MISE-798073 format. One line per 5 residues: their letters; for each residue x, y, z of N, C-alpha, C. Coordinates in Angstrom, 2 decimals. Layout:
% residues N
A	X/Y/Z/X/Y/Z/X/Y/Z | ...
This chain:
% residues 102
XXXXX	-23.90/28.03/-60.71/-23.33/28.95/-59.69/-24.50/28.43/-57.94 | -26.09/27.94/-58.09/-26.69/27.75/-57.82/-26.43/26.33/-57.17 | -26.16/25.39/-57.55/-25.94/23.91/-57.43/-24.45/24.81/-55.83 | -23.88/24.99/-55.68/-22.94/25.47/-55.28/-22.99/26.38/-53.93 | -24.27/27.40/-54.39/-24.90/28.12/-53.20/-25.51/27.22/-52.51
XXXXX	-26.33/25.82/-52.92/-27.39/25.32/-51.86/-25.99/24.05/-51.72 | -25.26/23.48/-52.05/-23.87/22.69/-51.35/-24.21/23.37/-50.31 | -23.14/25.15/-50.51/-22.66/26.23/-49.29/-23.65/25.76/-47.90 | -24.85/26.23/-48.16/-25.96/26.93/-47.19/-25.72/25.07/-46.59 | -25.66/23.72/-47.49/-26.17/22.68/-46.53/-25.69/22.53/-45.04
XXXXX	-23.84/22.97/-46.16/-22.33/22.73/-45.23/-22.85/23.41/-43.75 | -22.89/24.61/-43.76/-23.05/25.50/-43.09/-24.10/25.06/-42.34 | -25.55/24.54/-42.51/-26.30/24.46/-41.56/-25.74/22.93/-40.22 | -25.20/22.57/-41.03/-24.87/21.00/-41.06/-23.58/21.12/-39.84 | -22.72/22.54/-39.87/-22.10/22.70/-38.87/-22.78/23.18/-37.56
XXXXX	-23.24/23.92/-37.75/-24.31/24.64/-36.80/-25.02/23.57/-36.01 | -25.33/22.42/-36.62/-26.17/21.28/-36.13/-25.62/20.44/-35.79 | -24.24/20.21/-36.05/-23.48/18.62/-35.29/-23.44/18.43/-33.75 | -23.04/19.98/-33.24/-22.46/19.95/-31.58/-24.31/19.65/-31.38 | -24.77/20.10/-31.33/-25.85/19.43/-30.39/-26.53/17.99/-31.29
XXXXX	-25.88/17.24/-31.94/-25.94/15.97/-32.57/-25.46/14.96/-31.22 | -23.96/15.45/-30.93/-23.43/14.41/-30.88/-23.58/14.50/-29.03 | -23.48/13.60/-28.70/-23.60/12.98/-27.14/-22.62/13.26/-26.49 | -23.33/14.29/-24.76/-22.41/14.56/-24.32/-21.51/13.48/-23.17 | -20.13/13.19/-23.26/-19.97/12.04/-22.53/-19.39/12.43/-21.05
XXXXX	-19.80/13.18/-20.53/-19.22/14.09/-19.44/-20.15/13.92/-18.87 | -20.98/13.92/-18.09/-21.66/13.04/-17.15/-21.40/11.81/-16.92 | -21.22/10.68/-17.45/-20.84/9.22/-17.31/-19.19/8.82/-16.81 | -18.15/10.39/-17.81/-16.84/10.19/-17.25/-16.95/10.55/-16.16 | -17.47/11.05/-15.44/-17.04/11.88/-13.64/-18.22/10.47/-13.46
XXXXX	-19.12/9.43/-13.79/-19.93/8.93/-12.63/-18.72/7.61/-12.48 | -17.91/7.09/-13.84/-17.07/6.22/-13.66/-15.63/6.27/-12.60 | -15.52/7.58/-12.80/-14.35/8.28/-11.72/-14.26/7.60/-10.14 | -15.88/8.42/-10.00/-16.12/8.31/-8.63/-16.23/6.77/-8.18 | -15.98/5.89/-9.08/-16.75/4.35/-8.32/-15.43/3.71/-8.41
XXXXX	-13.69/4.51/-9.05/-12.69/3.70/-8.50/-12.64/3.75/-7.56 | -11.72/2.35/-6.56/-11.37/2.88/-5.02/-10.65/3.40/-5.17 | -10.28/3.25/-4.16/-8.59/4.10/-3.82/-8.21/3.27/-3.39 | -6.54/2.94/-3.47/-6.06/1.73/-3.53/-5.77/2.04/-1.89 | -5.16/2.75/-1.60/-4.88/3.12/0.16/-5.53/2.48/0.95
XXXXX	-6.88/3.03/0.26/-7.99/2.14/1.78/-8.08/0.26/1.76 | -7.53/0.04/0.09/-7.56/-1.84/-0.03/-6.70/-2.27/1.08 | -6.97/-2.96/1.86/-6.78/-3.80/2.80/-5.03/-5.04/2.43 | -5.69/-5.13/1.42/-4.41/-6.55/0.47/-3.24/-5.02/0.18 | -3.58/-4.18/-0.49/-2.54/-3.14/-0.67/-1.07/-3.20/0.31
XXXXX	-2.40/-2.52/1.50/-1.47/-2.13/2.94/-0.99/-3.36/2.99 | -1.41/-4.20/3.07/-0.70/-5.28/4.00/1.46/-5.86/2.95 | 0.67/-5.66/1.54/1.42/-6.17/0.67/2.29/-4.72/0.77 | 2.31/-3.64/0.27/3.10/-2.26/0.79/3.67/-2.17/1.95 | 3.40/-2.85/3.32/3.35/-2.87/4.03/5.36/-4.06/4.09
XXXXX	4.66/-5.13/3.60/5.33/-6.15/3.32/6.62/-6.09/3.18 | 6.90/-5.15/1.64/7.85/-5.16/1.25/8.55/-3.31/0.95 | 7.59/-3.12/2.13/8.89/-1.87/2.49/10.25/-2.02/2.88 | 10.46/-2.84/3.91/11.99/-2.75/3.91/12.45/-2.43/2.84 | 12.54/-4.17/1.70/13.38/-2.96/0.30/12.80/-2.62/-0.77
XXXXX	11.89/-2.05/-0.91/11.22/-1.50/-1.33/10.76/-0.11/-0.68 | 11.89/0.90/-0.16/11.05/1.98/0.64/10.19/2.90/0.03 | 10.38/2.86/-1.36/9.96/4.02/-2.46/8.27/3.61/-2.77 | 7.76/2.58/-2.57/6.73/1.87/-3.40/5.80/2.47/-2.64 | 4.70/2.74/-3.80/3.79/3.44/-3.55/2.39/2.44/-3.73
XXXXX	1.32/2.76/-2.98/-0.14/1.97/-3.33/-0.50/1.64/-4.37 | -0.94/2.79/-4.84/-0.78/2.79/-6.77/0.26/2.05/-7.70 | 1.73/2.14/-7.26/2.26/0.88/-8.04/2.10/-0.49/-7.78 | 2.01/-0.23/-6.37/1.01/-1.99/-6.04/-0.04/-2.63/-6.98 | -0.67/-1.51/-7.09/-1.97/-1.93/-8.04/-1.64/-1.79/-8.90
XXXXX	-0.80/-1.03/-9.72/-0.92/-1.26/-11.61/0.66/-2.46/-12.04 | 1.22/-3.14/-10.49/1.86/-4.26/-10.49/1.67/-5.67/-10.54 | 1.92/-6.63/-11.56/1.22/-7.51/-11.75/1.64/-8.55/-10.49 | 1.07/-9.37/-10.68/1.14/-10.21/-9.15/2.51/-10.66/-9.61 | 2.89/-11.44/-10.75/3.99/-11.90/-11.10/5.12/-11.44/-10.94
XXXXX	5.19/-9.37/-10.81/6.27/-9.63/-10.48/6.60/-9.08/-8.81 | 5.38/-9.23/-8.45/4.97/-9.12/-6.76/5.42/-9.84/-6.19 | 5.27/-11.36/-6.68/5.78/-12.55/-6.67/7.32/-12.34/-6.09 | 8.03/-12.12/-7.29/9.67/-11.53/-7.83/10.02/-10.05/-6.69 | 9.18/-10.11/-6.23/9.94/-8.51/-5.48/10.11/-8.87/-3.87
XXXXX	8.65/-10.47/-3.81/9.07/-10.89/-2.57/9.89/-12.05/-2.37 | 10.53/-12.95/-3.62/11.26/-13.66/-3.67/12.70/-12.87/-3.27 | 12.60/-11.22/-3.61/13.80/-10.65/-3.26/13.82/-10.39/-1.80 | 12.95/-10.11/-1.56/12.51/-10.13/0.19/12.67/-10.88/0.92 | 12.83/-12.16/0.69/13.01/-13.19/1.42/14.27/-13.28/1.34
XXXXX	14.97/-13.51/0.51/16.48/-14.18/-0.19/16.86/-12.97/0.81 | 16.90/-11.29/0.45/17.84/-10.36/1.42/17.42/-10.55/2.93 | 16.13/-10.99/3.26/16.79/-11.48/4.71/16.94/-13.01/5.25 | 17.76/-13.70/4.00/18.37/-14.03/3.98/18.09/-16.43/4.40 | 17.56/-15.73/3.66/17.19/-17.58/2.58/17.53/-18.02/1.87
XXXXX	17.60/-19.14/1.53/18.42/-19.37/0.12/17.40/-19.22/-1.03 | 18.17/-18.95/-2.14/16.80/-18.31/-3.12/16.14/-19.74/-3.49 | 16.14/-20.37/-3.26/15.30/-21.78/-3.66/13.91/-21.90/-2.27 | 14.41/-21.52/-1.04/13.04/-21.92/-0.47/12.98/-19.73/-0.14 | 13.56/-18.78/-0.72/12.84/-17.98/-0.92/11.59/-17.83/-2.32
XXXXX	11.91/-18.66/-3.18/10.65/-18.65/-3.87/9.87/-19.88/-3.47 | 9.97/-20.58/-2.67/8.77/-21.94/-2.66/7.91/-20.84/-1.73 | 8.69/-19.80/-0.70/7.57/-19.31/0.24/6.84/-18.05/-0.30 | 7.46/-17.14/-1.75/6.93/-16.20/-1.95/5.42/-17.10/-2.92 | 5.74/-18.02/-3.60/5.04/-18.96/-3.99/3.89/-18.91/-3.70
XXXXX	3.75/-19.06/-2.14/2.07/-19.02/-1.57/1.76/-17.94/-0.80 | 1.90/-16.92/-0.96/1.90/-15.85/-0.37/0.50/-14.87/-0.75 | -0.25/-14.79/-0.01/-1.96/-14.56/-0.84/-1.31/-12.69/-1.61 | -1.65/-12.40/-3.35/-1.35/-11.19/-3.35/-2.55/-10.92/-3.58 | -2.59/-9.51/-4.34/-4.06/-9.14/-5.03/-5.19/-9.54/-5.61
XX	-5.78/-9.65/-5.84/-6.90/-10.10/-6.88/-6.63/-9.31/-8.09 | -7.39/-9.82/-9.59/-6.92/-9.06/-10.30/-8.96/-8.48/-10.49
C-alpha cells in the first residue's frame, strides 16, 4: 500500500510540473508568420496574375503562389492558344515566359 501511495504521489507531482517544463512555441510562431511576404505585393505574382486574368478571371494571388511553375506554363499555353496561336506556337512562347522563383 505504501508503494502505491508513493507512486501515486510521484505521478501527481510530475503531472503538476510537466506544464512548466514544456517549451512555449507561441513566441516563435508569431515571428515566423510575420516574416512571410504578402503575395499580393510581389511584382512577379502581379504580372502573372494580370497576364492570366483574361482566361482565368477568378485566379487570386495566393493561388498563383501555390501553383507550380509547370502548371503556370500550361496556363500560359492555354492563354496563348485562346488568343489564336496554334498549339505548337503557344507551347514555344509559354516555354520562355519568366515565372516565379521557388
